[in-house]
N, C-alpha and C positions, 0 to 999 in steps of 0.2 A: 455654676451648673449650666448657664446659657452658653458660656464659652466652650464647655465640654461638648454640648450638643452640636455646636457649630463645627467643631473639629471633627466629630464623628460623622456628621453629614457630609462634610467636605471629603473625608477619606472614602466614604461609601460611593461618592460620585467621581472619584479619581479615575482617569482614563486607564484602560487596561494597558499593560506594558507589552511593547513589541520590541524585539532587539533591532538595533540598527544593522545596516549591511555588514556582511562578514568583514573582518573576523571578530568584530566587537560583540560582546554579550555580557550583560550584567549578571552577577552572581548574587545569591542571597544566603543567609544563614539558616540552619535548621530551625532556630527559634522564630525567626521572622516568617518562615514557611509553616509555622504551627506544627513542627515535627520534633520528635525526640532525637537528639544527635546520636546517641548510642545505638538506637534501633535503626536509624537510617544507615549508619556505618555498618551495622550487622547485615542489612539487606544488600549493600554493595559487596561486602565480603562474601556473602552467599553466592552472588553472581560470579564473582571472580573464582570461587572455589569449584564452580560447575561449568567450566569452559569446555566447549565441544570443539577440539582442535581440527577435526577432519571435515567440518562443515555439515556432516550428517547426510550427505546425498551422493548417490552413485548411479547415474543413468545407464551405465554399461550393463547393469543387471537386466535391462529390458531389451526387447527387439528394437532394431534401428537405434541403438544407444550411442552411436558415434558422435563425438563432440564436433560441432561445426561453427562454434562461436568462441570468442575469447573467454578465458577463465583466469581466476586468481585465487591462490590459497588464502585462508583467513589470516588476517594480520595480527590477531590477538583479541582477547576479551576486552570489550570496551562498552561504555554506555553513559547515559546522563539522564537526570530527572529534572524536569522543569516544574515549578510550582508558581502560578501566577505569571508564567512566561519567563521567569528568571531561573538560572541554573542553581538548583539546591544541592546537587551531587553530580560528580563526574569522575569517571575512572577509565584508565587506559587511554589510548590515543584516539580521541573522537574526531580528529581531523583526517585520519587515514581513510582513503577510499577503498571500499571492499565491495565484492558482489553482495547483492541482497536477495537473490533468488526471487521468490514469488511476491515479495513486497513490491516488486516491479509492476505487478498487476494493478496495484492501487494507483500508481502513476498513469498506467494505461487507461484505467476507468476515468481518471481525471481528464484526459484528453477527450474522452467521449462526453463528459460533462461540459467541457468547454464548447464542443461542437453543438451540444443541445442548447446551451445558453446563447450561442451565436446564431441559432436557427438553421444550422446545417443539418441537424437531425431534428425534425419537427415533432416527432412522437416516437418514444422508445418501443411502442407496440407496432410500429410500421415494419413490414418485411424489409430486410436489409437490401434485397434485390431492387427495391424502388430507388436506391441510392447508389448501389455498386453493381455494375454490369460487366464484370471481368471474366465471367464464365463460371465462377466458383459457386454460384447459387442457381445455376441453370437446371441441374438435375432435379427431378420431381421431389426427392426427399428433402433437398435443401431450400427449395423455393419459398416455403412459408416461414423460414427462420427469421425471427425478429431481433432487433437490437437488445431488447429486454432479455431474451433467451441467451444471447451470446454473453451478455454482461453477468448474468447469474449462473452461468455454466449449466444450463438445461437445453442447449441448442440441439444437441445430437448431430451437429454438422459432420458430414462424411466427405472424405477426400484425402488427397495427399498434398502436403504443403512443405516446401523446402526439403523435399526428399523424405519426409516423415509422414507415414499414413496415420490417420486419426486413430486407427485401432491399436497402433503401437503404444499409445499412451492410455489406452483403456484395457490393455492386456494385463491380466493378472496370472492365474494359472492356465487360463485359456482365453482365446479371443472372444470378447463379448459380441452378441448379435446386434444387428442394427436396432436403433431405438428411435421412435417418433419424436420430433422436436417438442420440447416443453414437458415431457413426461418423466424425465429422470435427471437427477443432479449428478454430474460427473466432473471431477477435477481433471481437466484435459488440456495440456499445454499446446497441442496442435490447434485446437479450437480457439484457444486464447490468441495464438499467433494469427489465426484467421481474422479475429477481431481487429488486431493491430493492422493487418493489411487492409481491411475494409475501411478503417479510420484514415489510413494514409490516402486512400482514394477519395474520401470525403473532404479531407483538409487540402489535398493536392500540394502538400509540402511535408517534409519529414516531421514526425511526431516530436522528436527531441527539440526541434526548433520551435514548434507550437508551445511545448511545455516551458521552455526557457523564457520565451517572450511574454507569456501570459501568466506564469506562476513563479518560476524559480528566480528570475531576476527581480520581479516586484517584491518578493519576500526576503530578498537580500542573500540568497544562497551563494556559496563560493563558486568559482569557475571550474572546480575540479571534477564534478560529476560528469559521467558519460553514460549514454543509453545506447547499447550495442544491439545489432542484429546478427545475422549469420553471414558466412562468407558467400552463400548463394542466395541471399534474400534481397536481391536487387530487382527493381522493376522500373519501367519507364512511365512517367506521368507527365503529360503535356510536353513531351519531347525531352524531358529531363530525367536522368538516371538518379533514382533515390533508393535508399536502403530501408526496407521494412524492418522495424525493430522487433525484438523478442519480448514476450510478456513474462519472462523469467529466465533462470539460468539452467533450465533442464538440459539443454544441449550446448551450454555456453551462452554468452551474451547476457542481455538484460541490463538492468540498472547497476552501475558501479558508483557508489555514493558514500559519503562520510556520515557518521552518526549525527554530527552537528547539522548537516543539511537535512537529514531525515527529521530532526527535531523541529526545524523551521516549518517543514511541510506538515508535521503533526500538529503544530501550534495553529497553523492556518485552518486545519480541519476542526480542531477544538473550538476555534472562534467562529465556526459556522461559515467558513469560506471568506471571511473578512480580514483584511490586513490594514490596520489603521483605518483610513476613511474609504478604502477601496474594497468593493465586493468583487473578489476575483472569481468566485464560483458561487452560483446561486443557491439560496437555501432550498429552493424547489428541487434542484439536482441532488443535494445532499440528503433530502428526505427520500428520494428515490433510491439512492445508494444504500440507505439503511433499512430498506424494506426487506423483511425476511423472505427468503425463498421458500415456497411451500414444501419443496422436497428436501430442504435442509434449512431449518429455521434458525440456525446459527450463522447463516451466510446471506449477505446482501449482494451488492454488485462487486464483482471482481476483487476479491480479497478484503472486503469489509466483513470481518468476523465479528459477530454481535453477541452481546449479553442482554437478553430480553427477559421479560417475566416468564415466558414460556420455555426458553432454552438459553443456556449459558455456554459460551465457549470456555470460560474458566470460572469455576465455581467460587473462587475466593474474591473475585472482582465484583463490584456493584453492578446492578441492573443499569443499563444505559451506556456502559462502557463499550468501546470499539477497539479491535485489534487488527493491525495490518501485519500479517505473518508470512514468513518465508523459511525455507529450509535453513538449518544452521544451529540453533534457531535465530533468525533475525526477527525483531519485533518492534513495532511502534504501537504503544498503548495509549489510548485517549481515555482519561478518567474525568468527565465533566464535573462530578460531585466534589472533586478535590482541586479543580482547575489545574489538572496535572497532565503532563505528557512524559512518558517514559520510553526511552530508546535503549534496547539492549541487543548486543550482537554476540553470536556464537555461544548462546546459553543452551545447555542440554534440554531437549524438548520436555522430558518428563519432570523437569524441575521448574517449569514456567509458572505453574499455579502456586507453588510454594514461594517462589520469588515475589509474585504479586501479593501474596498474603503478608510477607515480611515488609514490603514497601508500605502497604496500607497500615500495618501495625505501628509504623513510625509516627503516624499522625497523633498528636496529643488528643487524648480523650477516647481513642479507639481501643 
């Protein structure tokens, strides 16, 4: 009995698993992951049967819909499920680099978090104009806009950036009127790109370089990911020509990345910003990122979609889960109660909740 207690205690204190640098990654069996093999296979088969081959997005339907950045057609349905950091299921080519559309925004908000942790942004409630004086916050309407409002998509920023007026991305059947900062939630890629430009001015170096050095290399990502801007999104900072990246694939560009690299990033966030002994992103920042926006309580900072007691992004997933979502559907799902990260690419959007239900049903006892 004493030996059993010793073994159990040792197992409970076992250090969490982190994969070594690419391409190495340990796998695990369904049984070791406390999952039913047949149900897990059924969840994978469901994803494969609901492939969205067109990527599900067409900006040409909107005003100023011309593509100005690189694009790539979907390479095929793929994904993987991590339990305890190890690969419990994998399908398709998870090493293939694909567009990820608005999941790019989560990487963008991470560069804001790194700036916050480094003291380059002292308070997210500060007006951005205190840090960025390139003229884009000079008009009276934009002067009070804060980092917090840009990050949770309530800024109401007005202007034209990279040839795209802000109203083009808030155009539905008619052009929306001007809205005061902080009073409305609008999913607006022009304003997201304004955040990216503002962060470029704060960092004074390209955001892909910041992300690679401080996050992607430390967590062992492959060298295949690329973060693109637009053909006209070049600025001069400190005498050097730099490209301001896009926060999504709306007009092309954004993050081109493999599912395996997505999964490493998701595991970092599941582990509260810590990778082995290094705290790469502060817990304080992650708490801010998961703060629900009053005007959309399922949304935190820049594509942190939330499942809270008050509102759920997907009804089948547990309270406390987080989703990084993009057109396609591209999804990185964090499920802390199962110590699970799920990445799925090109799944039909209307099938996402049912897919989540099937994955959770694979756990023994559920």
